[in-house]
C-alpha positions as a Python dict, from the first residue, in 0.01 Angstrom:
ca = {
    (1, 'M'): (0, 0, 0),
    (2, 'D'): (126, 350, -77),
    (3, 'I'): (207, 497, 269),
    (4, 'E'): (211, 856, 146),
    (5, 'G'): (-123, 797, -23),
    (6, 'A'): (-270, 666, 302),
    (7, 'K'): (-139, 969, 491),
    (8, 'R'): (-279, 1207, 231),
    (9, 'G'): (-613, 1028, 218),
    (10, 'D'): (-645, 1033, 599),
    (11, 'S'): (-543, 1399, 632),
    (12, 'V'): (-897, 1510, 564),
    (13, 'S'): (-1017, 1317, 868),
    (14, 'R'): (-738, 1453, 1091),
    (15, 'S'): (-741, 1822, 1003),
    (16, 'C'): (-1095, 1879, 886),
    (17, 'Q'): (-1327, 1610, 1021),
    (18, 'G'): (-1681, 1636, 1146),
    (19, 'Q'): (-1764, 1458, 1470),
    (20, 'E'): (-2056, 1224, 1533),
    (21, 'R'): (-2327, 1458, 1655),
    (22, 'T'): (-2642, 1402, 1850),
    (23, 'G'): (-2924, 1641, 1926),
    (24, 'P'): (-3291, 1663, 2014),
    (25, 'S'): (-3397, 1741, 1659),
    (26, 'F'): (-3276, 1713, 1301),
    (27, 'L'): (-3220, 2087, 1256),
    (28, 'S'): (-3042, 2126, 1590),
    (29, 'V'): (-2742, 1950, 1433),
    (30, 'Y'): (-2528, 2199, 1243),
    (31, 'E'): (-2418, 1938, 989),
    (32, 'N'): (-2781, 1887, 885),
    (33, 'R'): (-2854, 2260, 862),
    (34, 'M'): (-2543, 2309, 650),
    (35, 'V'): (-2641, 2030, 410),
    (36, 'L'): (-2994, 2171, 369),
    (37, 'V'): (-2877, 2527, 301),
    (38, 'L'): (-2605, 2421, 58),
    (39, 'A'): (-2840, 2180, -122),
    (40, 'A'): (-3084, 2468, -171),
    (41, 'A'): (-2794, 2683, -289),
    (42, 'G'): (-2703, 2422, -548),
    (43, 'G'): (-3062, 2415, -668),
    (44, 'V'): (-3074, 2790, -718),
    (45, 'A'): (-2741, 2792, -901),
    (46, 'A'): (-2859, 2510, -1129),
    (47, 'L'): (-3191, 2686, -1192),
    (48, 'D'): (-3013, 2986, -1338),
    (49, 'A'): (-2737, 2793, -1516),
    (50, 'Q'): (-2970, 2542, -1683),
    (51, 'A'): (-3251, 2782, -1770),
    (52, 'V'): (-3107, 2843, -2116),
    (53, 'F'): (-3139, 2475, -2208),
    (54, 'Y'): (-3510, 2458, -2132),
    (55, 'L'): (-3579, 2792, -2298),
    (56, 'M'): (-3371, 2712, -2606),
    (57, 'P'): (-3665, 2620, -2834),
    (58, 'F'): (-3813, 2968, -2771),
    (59, 'I'): (-3477, 3146, -2807),
    (60, 'A'): (-3373, 2951, -3117),
    (61, 'D'): (-3698, 3039, -3292),
    (62, 'E'): (-3678, 3411, -3208),
    (63, 'F'): (-3310, 3450, -3297),
    (64, 'S'): (-3312, 3191, -3582),
    (65, 'L'): (-3016, 3007, -3428),
    (66, 'S'): (-2832, 2729, -3608),
    (67, 'G'): (-2736, 2403, -3438),
    (68, 'G'): (-2381, 2530, -3397),
    (69, 'E'): (-2498, 2854, -3234),
    (70, 'V'): (-2718, 2656, -2997),
    (71, 'G'): (-2411, 2457, -2896),
    (72, 'F'): (-2203, 2772, -2841),
    (73, 'I'): (-2467, 2929, -2615),
    (74, 'G'): (-2501, 2608, -2419),
    (75, 'S'): (-2123, 2603, -2375),
    (76, 'A'): (-2074, 2967, -2274),
    (77, 'V'): (-2192, 2935, -1915),
    (78, 'L'): (-1971, 2628, -1869),
    (79, 'I'): (-1657, 2800, -1998),
    (80, 'G'): (-1721, 3091, -1763),
    (81, 'W'): (-1795, 2846, -1483),
    (82, 'A'): (-1464, 2667, -1536),
    (83, 'L'): (-1255, 2985, -1545),
    (84, 'G'): (-1433, 3149, -1252),
    (85, 'G'): (-1406, 2834, -1046),
    (86, 'L'): (-1033, 2792, -1102),
    (87, 'V'): (-945, 3149, -1006),
    (88, 'I'): (-1187, 3206, -720),
    (89, 'A'): (-1159, 2861, -559),
    (90, 'R'): (-779, 2896, -553),
    (91, 'A'): (-820, 3239, -394),
    (92, 'S'): (-1046, 3082, -130),
    (93, 'D'): (-784, 2817, -52),
    (94, 'R'): (-510, 3077, -22),
    (95, 'A'): (-721, 3307, 196),
    (96, 'G'): (-826, 3016, 417),
    (97, 'V'): (-1192, 3127, 416),
    (98, 'R'): (-1502, 3000, 233),
    (99, 'L'): (-1815, 3200, 319),
    (100, 'P'): (-1723, 3541, 170),
    (101, 'F'): (-1650, 3380, -167),
    (102, 'L'): (-1971, 3176, -159),
    (103, 'I'): (-2191, 3471, -61),
    (104, 'G'): (-2027, 3689, -325),
    (105, 'A'): (-2092, 3431, -595),
    (106, 'F'): (-2467, 3423, -527),
    (107, 'L'): (-2494, 3801, -507),
    (108, 'C'): (-2312, 3839, -839),
    (109, 'F'): (-2511, 3590, -1043),
    (110, 'A'): (-2840, 3717, -898),
    (111, 'L'): (-2751, 4068, -1015),
    (112, 'L'): (-2627, 3944, -1353),
    (113, 'S'): (-2936, 3737, -1432),
    (114, 'G'): (-3104, 4026, -1609),
    (115, 'L'): (-2837, 4027, -1882),
    (116, 'S'): (-2976, 3711, -2042),
    (117, 'A'): (-3325, 3860, -2043),
    (118, 'A'): (-3194, 4173, -2214),
    (119, 'A'): (-3021, 3983, -2498),
    (120, 'V'): (-3108, 4100, -2849),
    (121, 'G'): (-2928, 3831, -3047),
    (122, 'F'): (-2674, 3551, -3049),
    (123, 'F'): (-2367, 3749, -2938),
    (124, 'S'): (-2532, 3940, -2653),
    (125, 'L'): (-2682, 3619, -2515),
    (126, 'L'): (-2344, 3445, -2548),
    (127, 'I'): (-2171, 3716, -2342),
    (128, 'A'): (-2448, 3714, -2081),
    (129, 'R'): (-2420, 3340, -2028),
    (130, 'L'): (-2039, 3360, -2010),
    (131, 'L'): (-2057, 3617, -1728),
    (132, 'I'): (-2319, 3416, -1541),
    (133, 'G'): (-2083, 3118, -1558),
    (134, 'V'): (-1793, 3317, -1412),
    (135, 'A'): (-2013, 3425, -1120),
    (136, 'E'): (-2132, 3070, -1049),
    (137, 'G'): (-1793, 2903, -1099),
    (138, 'P'): (-1677, 2887, -736),
    (139, 'V'): (-2008, 2756, -599),
    (140, 'I'): (-1942, 2380, -625),
    (141, 'P'): (-1573, 2365, -520),
    (142, 'V'): (-1611, 2608, -231),
    (143, 'K'): (-1926, 2453, -86),
    (144, 'Q'): (-1777, 2103, -118),
    (145, 'A'): (-1473, 2224, 75),
    (146, 'L'): (-1715, 2338, 346),
    (147, 'V'): (-1895, 2005, 349),
    (148, 'I'): (-1588, 1782, 373),
    (149, 'C'): (-1475, 1978, 680),
    (150, 'E'): (-1807, 1950, 865),
    (151, 'S'): (-1918, 1597, 770),
    (152, 'T'): (-1883, 1281, 975),
    (153, 'P'): (-1667, 1034, 778),
    (154, 'S'): (-1947, 779, 743),
    (155, 'R'): (-2173, 1041, 580),
    (156, 'R'): (-1915, 1223, 371),
    (157, 'A'): (-2010, 1100, 22),
    (158, 'L'): (-2382, 1118, 104),
    (159, 'N'): (-2356, 1476, 230),
    (160, 'M'): (-2148, 1581, -70),
    (161, 'G'): (-2392, 1410, -305),
    (162, 'I'): (-2692, 1585, -151),
    (163, 'V'): (-2517, 1923, -152),
    (164, 'Q'): (-2408, 1902, -514),
    (165, 'N'): (-2690, 1707, -678),
    (166, 'F'): (-3009, 1687, -469),
    (167, 'G'): (-3105, 2054, -481),
    (168, 'A'): (-2954, 2102, -826),
    (169, 'Q'): (-3161, 1822, -973),
    (170, 'L'): (-3478, 1886, -771),
    (171, 'I'): (-3490, 2256, -854),
    (172, 'G'): (-3267, 2290, -1159),
    (173, 'S'): (-3371, 1978, -1350),
    (174, 'L'): (-3709, 1862, -1214),
    (175, 'L'): (-3901, 2180, -1130),
    (176, 'A'): (-3721, 2432, -1353),
    (177, 'P'): (-3815, 2292, -1696),
    (178, 'I'): (-4182, 2273, -1602),
    (179, 'A'): (-4197, 2615, -1434),
    (180, 'L'): (-3973, 2805, -1677),
    (181, 'V'): (-4136, 2667, -1991),
    (182, 'A'): (-4482, 2746, -1851),
    (183, 'L'): (-4367, 3100, -1770),
    (184, 'A'): (-4208, 3138, -2113),
    (185, 'E'): (-4530, 3029, -2283),
    (186, 'A'): (-4735, 3271, -2070),
    (187, 'A'): (-4509, 3577, -2053),
    (188, 'G'): (-4206, 3512, -2276),
    (189, 'W'): (-3863, 3360, -2222),
    (190, 'R'): (-3714, 3691, -2101),
    (191, 'W'): (-3937, 3691, -1793),
    (192, 'A'): (-3834, 3332, -1729),
    (193, 'F'): (-3467, 3435, -1719),
    (194, 'L'): (-3542, 3722, -1478),
    (195, 'T'): (-3730, 3490, -1245),
    (196, 'A'): (-3449, 3233, -1244),
    (197, 'G'): (-3193, 3472, -1095),
    (198, 'L'): (-3389, 3626, -807),
    (199, 'P'): (-3358, 3338, -554),
    (200, 'G'): (-2982, 3391, -549),
    (201, 'L'): (-3031, 3689, -318),
    (202, 'L'): (-3222, 3475, -67),
    (203, 'I'): (-2952, 3208, -73),
    (204, 'A'): (-2681, 3468, -5),
    (205, 'I'): (-2873, 3579, 306),
    (206, 'L'): (-2924, 3219, 424),
    (207, 'I'): (-2553, 3139, 389),
    (208, 'W'): (-2464, 3453, 585),
    (209, 'R'): (-2714, 3379, 865),
    (210, 'V'): (-2690, 2999, 899),
    (211, 'L'): (-2342, 2880, 803),
    (212, 'R'): (-2013, 2922, 987),
    (213, 'E'): (-1656, 2935, 869),
    (214, 'P'): (-1489, 2593, 922),
    (215, 'P'): (-1283, 2634, 1241),
    (216, 'R'): (-959, 2510, 1086),
    (217, 'A'): (-993, 2687, 751),
    (218, 'A'): (-847, 3011, 878),
    (219, 'A'): (-564, 2861, 1084),
    (220, 'A'): (-421, 2516, 1023),
    (221, 'D'): (-531, 2492, 662),
    (222, 'K'): (-380, 2827, 574),
    (223, 'A'): (-39, 2694, 674),
    (224, 'E'): (-82, 2394, 443),
    (225, 'V'): (-196, 2580, 134),
    (226, 'S'): (144, 2570, -33),
    (227, 'G'): (168, 2193, 20),
    (228, 'D'): (2, 2111, -309),
    (229, 'R'): (114, 2328, -599),
    (230, 'W'): (-64, 2318, -934),
    (231, 'Q'): (193, 2073, -1070),
    (232, 'D'): (138, 1845, -768),
    (233, 'L'): (-236, 1839, -830),
    (234, 'V'): (-185, 1767, -1199),
    (235, 'A'): (47, 1478, -1106),
    (236, 'N'): (-212, 1327, -871),
    (237, 'R'): (-343, 1009, -1033),
    (238, 'N'): (-694, 1024, -891),
    (239, 'I'): (-737, 1392, -973),
    (240, 'V'): (-628, 1336, -1334),
    (241, 'L'): (-861, 1038, -1372),
    (242, 'C'): (-1149, 1223, -1207),
    (243, 'A'): (-1097, 1510, -1451),
    (244, 'L'): (-1104, 1280, -1755),
    (245, 'I'): (-1403, 1079, -1635),
    (246, 'A'): (-1586, 1398, -1540),
    (247, 'L'): (-1510, 1540, -1885),
    (248, 'A'): (-1685, 1243, -2044),
    (249, 'A'): (-1971, 1243, -1792),
    (250, 'V'): (-2038, 1617, -1819),
    (251, 'G'): (-2029, 1593, -2198),
    (252, 'W'): (-2278, 1305, -2180),
    (253, 'F'): (-2514, 1512, -1965),
    (254, 'F'): (-2495, 1853, -2134),
    (255, 'I'): (-2530, 1711, -2483),
    (256, 'L'): (-2840, 1530, -2359),
    (257, 'L'): (-2962, 1848, -2189),
    (258, 'T'): (-2900, 2065, -2496),
    (259, 'F'): (-3025, 1842, -2776),
    (260, 'L'): (-3292, 1623, -2618),
    (261, 'P'): (-3544, 1915, -2610),
    (262, 'L'): (-3474, 1980, -2978),
    (263, 'Y'): (-3493, 1609, -3065),
    (264, 'L'): (-3827, 1580, -2888),
    (265, 'T'): (-3986, 1894, -3035),
    (266, 'R'): (-3838, 1892, -3386),
    (267, 'D'): (-3782, 1523, -3462),
    (268, 'L'): (-4059, 1358, -3261),
    (269, 'H'): (-4290, 1664, -3283),
    (270, 'V'): (-4402, 1663, -2920),
    (271, 'S'): (-4540, 1984, -2770),
    (272, 'A'): (-4327, 2217, -2557),
    (273, 'S'): (-4531, 2129, -2248),
    (274, 'V'): (-4477, 1754, -2297),
    (275, 'M'): (-4109, 1817, -2362),
    (276, 'S'): (-4080, 2009, -2035),
    (277, 'V'): (-4232, 1721, -1840),
    (278, 'I'): (-3994, 1471, -2003),
    (279, 'M'): (-3697, 1694, -1924),
    (280, 'G'): (-3825, 1712, -1568),
    (281, 'V'): (-3786, 1334, -1552),
    (282, 'I'): (-3409, 1388, -1579),
    (283, 'G'): (-3437, 1601, -1267),
    (284, 'L'): (-3630, 1325, -1090),
    (285, 'A'): (-3353, 1080, -1177),
    (286, 'G'): (-3097, 1331, -1055),
    (287, 'V'): (-3276, 1367, -722),
    (288, 'T'): (-3285, 993, -660),
    (289, 'S'): (-2927, 950, -781),
    (290, 'S'): (-2804, 1210, -532),
    (291, 'L'): (-2913, 974, -254),
    (292, 'I'): (-2862, 629, -410),
    (293, 'V'): (-2515, 672, -562),
    (294, 'P'): (-2339, 842, -265),
    (295, 'Y'): (-2499, 591, -25),
    (296, 'F'): (-2364, 313, -248),
    (297, 'A'): (-2023, 485, -248),
    (298, 'D'): (-2014, 513, 132),
    (299, 'R'): (-2093, 142, 165),
    (300, 'F'): (-1907, -18, -127),
    (301, 'G'): (-1648, 239, -230),
    (302, 'R'): (-1617, 538, -462),
    (303, 'R'): (-1456, 341, -746),
    (304, 'M'): (-1725, 74, -763),
    (305, 'A'): (-2003, 335, -759),
    (306, 'I'): (-1848, 527, -1049),
    (307, 'I'): (-1806, 208, -1254),
    (308, 'A'): (-2159, 80, -1194),
    (309, 'F'): (-2347, 401, -1262),
    (310, 'S'): (-2133, 500, -1561),
    (311, 'A'): (-2248, 176, -1721),
    (312, 'L'): (-2610, 266, -1649),
    (313, 'G'): (-2566, 609, -1811),
    (314, 'L'): (-2540, 459, -2159),
    (315, 'L'): (-2908, 368, -2134),
    (316, 'A'): (-3030, 731, -2146),
    (317, 'P'): (-2927, 849, -2496),
    (318, 'V'): (-2936, 506, -2658),
    (319, 'G'): (-3271, 421, -2502),
    (320, 'V'): (-3427, 748, -2619),
    (321, 'L'): (-3318, 681, -2977),
    (322, 'L'): (-3450, 325, -2969),
    (323, 'A'): (-3779, 422, -2803),
    (324, 'G'): (-3904, 613, -3106),
    (325, 'S'): (-4235, 788, -3039),
    (326, 'S'): (-4314, 591, -2721),
    (327, 'M'): (-4296, 860, -2455),
    (328, 'I'): (-4349, 606, -2175),
    (329, 'T'): (-4035, 422, -2286),
    (330, 'V'): (-3846, 751, -2313),
    (331, 'V'): (-3941, 835, -1955),
    (332, 'L'): (-3836, 492, -1825),
    (333, 'V'): (-3494, 492, -1993),
    (334, 'L'): (-3425, 846, -1873),
    (335, 'V'): (-3515, 760, -1513),
    (336, 'C'): (-3278, 461, -1521),
    (337, 'G'): (-2998, 601, -1735),
    (338, 'C'): (-2974, 938, -1564),
    (339, 'Q'): (-2883, 773, -1234),
    (340, 'M'): (-2534, 836, -1374),
    (341, 'L'): (-2576, 1194, -1251),
    (342, 'G'): (-2500, 1064, -904),
    (343, 'I'): (-2132, 1013, -988),
    (344, 'F'): (-2078, 1387, -1043),
    (345, 'P'): (-2027, 1473, -672),
    (346, 'L'): (-1790, 1178, -638),
    (347, 'L'): (-1580, 1293, -934),
    (348, 'M'): (-1587, 1666, -859),
    (349, 'G'): (-1589, 1670, -480),
    (350, 'T'): (-1544, 1352, -281),
    (351, 'V'): (-1260, 1171, -458),
    (352, 'P'): (-1045, 1477, -546),
    (353, 'Q'): (-1076, 1623, -196),
    (354, 'E'): (-1003, 1288, -31),
    (355, 'S'): (-696, 1259, -255),
    (356, 'T'): (-526, 1583, -148),
    (357, 'S'): (-478, 1798, 162),
    (358, 'P'): (-785, 1980, 302),
    (359, 'A'): (-623, 2319, 246),
    (360, 'N'): (-625, 2258, -128),
    (361, 'G'): (-964, 2091, -151),
    (362, 'A'): (-1143, 2371, -335),
    (363, 'T'): (-856, 2400, -583),
    (364, 'A'): (-856, 2025, -651),
    (365, 'S'): (-1230, 2027, -713),
    (366, 'S'): (-1214, 2338, -930),
    (367, 'L'): (-940, 2180, -1144),
    (368, 'V'): (-1156, 1873, -1210),
    (369, 'I'): (-1460, 2090, -1276),
    (370, 'A'): (-1268, 2317, -1514),
    (371, 'V'): (-1151, 2025, -1728),
    (372, 'A'): (-1499, 1875, -1723),
    (373, 'Q'): (-1681, 2198, -1804),
    (374, 'I'): (-1450, 2311, -2083),
    (375, 'G'): (-1379, 1971, -2236),
    (376, 'G'): (-1716, 1808, -2178),
    (377, 'G'): (-1964, 2082, -2106),
    (378, 'A'): (-1838, 2335, -2360),
    (379, 'A'): (-1664, 2138, -2635),
    (380, 'G'): (-1919, 1857, -2608),
    (381, 'P'): (-2227, 2060, -2709),
    (382, 'M'): (-2021, 2241, -2975),
    (383, 'A'): (-1919, 1911, -3134),
    (384, 'A'): (-2273, 1781, -3094),
    (385, 'G'): (-2406, 2097, -3259),
    (386, 'W'): (-2185, 2036, -3562),
    (387, 'L'): (-2304, 1675, -3578),
    (388, 'A'): (-2666, 1790, -3548),
    (389, 'E'): (-2619, 2025, -3844),
    (390, 'Q'): (-2468, 1745, -4052),
    (391, 'S'): (-2682, 1447, -3954),
    (392, 'G'): (-2966, 1565, -3731),
    (393, 'N'): (-3029, 1585, -3357),
    (394, 'S'): (-3013, 1207, -3322),
    (395, 'A'): (-2641, 1219, -3406),
    (396, 'A'): (-2585, 1444, -3105),
    (397, 'L'): (-2749, 1184, -2881),
    (398, 'V'): (-2521, 915, -3026),
    (399, 'L'): (-2221, 1124, -2920),
    (400, 'S'): (-2370, 1144, -2570),
    (401, 'G'): (-2375, 764, -2558),
    (402, 'I'): (-2014, 738, -2675),
    (403, 'L'): (-1904, 964, -2390),
    (404, 'A'): (-2080, 741, -2136),
    (405, 'V'): (-1873, 450, -2271),
    (406, 'C'): (-1555, 659, -2230),
    (407, 'A'): (-1638, 726, -1864),
    (408, 'L'): (-1699, 356, -1804),
    (409, 'T'): (-1367, 265, -1967),
    (410, 'L'): (-1162, 499, -1744),
    (411, 'A'): (-1338, 436, -1412),
    (412, 'P'): (-1165, 104, -1322),
    (413, 'F'): (-826, 281, -1310),
    (414, 'L'): (-926, 494, -1008),
    (415, 'T'): (-767, 422, -670),
    (416, 'E'): (-1017, 384, -383),
    (417, 'S'): (-1020, 694, -159),
    (418, 'R'): (-1287, 597, 97),
    (419, 'P'): (-1167, 663, 457),
    (420, 'G'): (-1028, 349, 617),
    (421, 'H'): (-943, 191, 282),
    (422, 'G'): (-588, 317, 233),
    (423, 'G'): (-655, 666, 104),
    (424, 'A'): (-592, 774, -251),
    (425, 'L'): (-275, 746, -448),
    (426, 'P'): (-130, 1098, -452),
    (427, 'T'): (74, 1074, -766),
    (428, 'A'): (49, 901, -1100),
}
């Protein structure tokens, strides 16, 4: 066993470990309050970030967008997200504080939400989504750094899964497509964008009032922050593998998110309201996956969970294409296949942060997220947009399936990072 890897993997538990807590009620336990607030925060961030995908049929018709332009707009928020996350998460690690950066992120994207509503064409909407992405970039890495410090080891993956995926999928993927499409049909897509950004102000207030700075973030962790330089993180085997698998997984998801609405409305000729309900099914799968997959990972290991649910992800795009006009079959394959969403918190939060020192947790997560968002979330829809122009929207869904296979192929090479199982291998 790699001794240094074991030391590095156990350092999270030593320097930033939640204790088993008891209390008279669920909300009297700080760990539970933190998870609820940060899960809601993830939902609000996803609501604003994903709004453009659900509103794309309305926007594409008004602006006469090509498939390639649709892909570029879908990618803009992810490029901004990657860049903002890298810079701001690293600043958070160096400063040794989390809450000011998290509160600032929600205030900024709430104030910037009106830019999308004010867009007059392709380029103005592209710039608006890019800026929104920069504002939202630090949300996932910084809040996951908070969670890993305050979680009991036996609940770590579950807490991180709930914080990253439960709220994001419940609000951003299940409720958002139904509510935003209904609002767009009633009042126009611009009003839908305005509505999507307002809850960010409430979340900023909740974070300020409810959460606390991790006690060791400002002291012990600050002394460690130089322990992992960029080149050390890039040489870390698990972080590199997480980045590559996340690239494939994010590409799988965002291609599905971008082109499934167009495939349903333009190829299968379903109504916008039916499309919104079907897209909401992805959110339902995301909600259940945020509980099932991390629970599986806490019991059977991170590596096994990523392998198993990457395999299941292939069912979503391939099943939709094989289902034809049977909407019941489409719903069933999406519910099953989109359980793959549950591996995202493992790839972007749990495994990278268990594989490096706590002081560099946000940076490690932001590095994985940046690779995933630019390579999978941005380049993926762009490539899929080109394929859609050449061969139709179904070709984009085929590419989504290929990326699920890529994730499955890489997953077995991960080193297990679950506490008590040797830690993660720190270098390649």
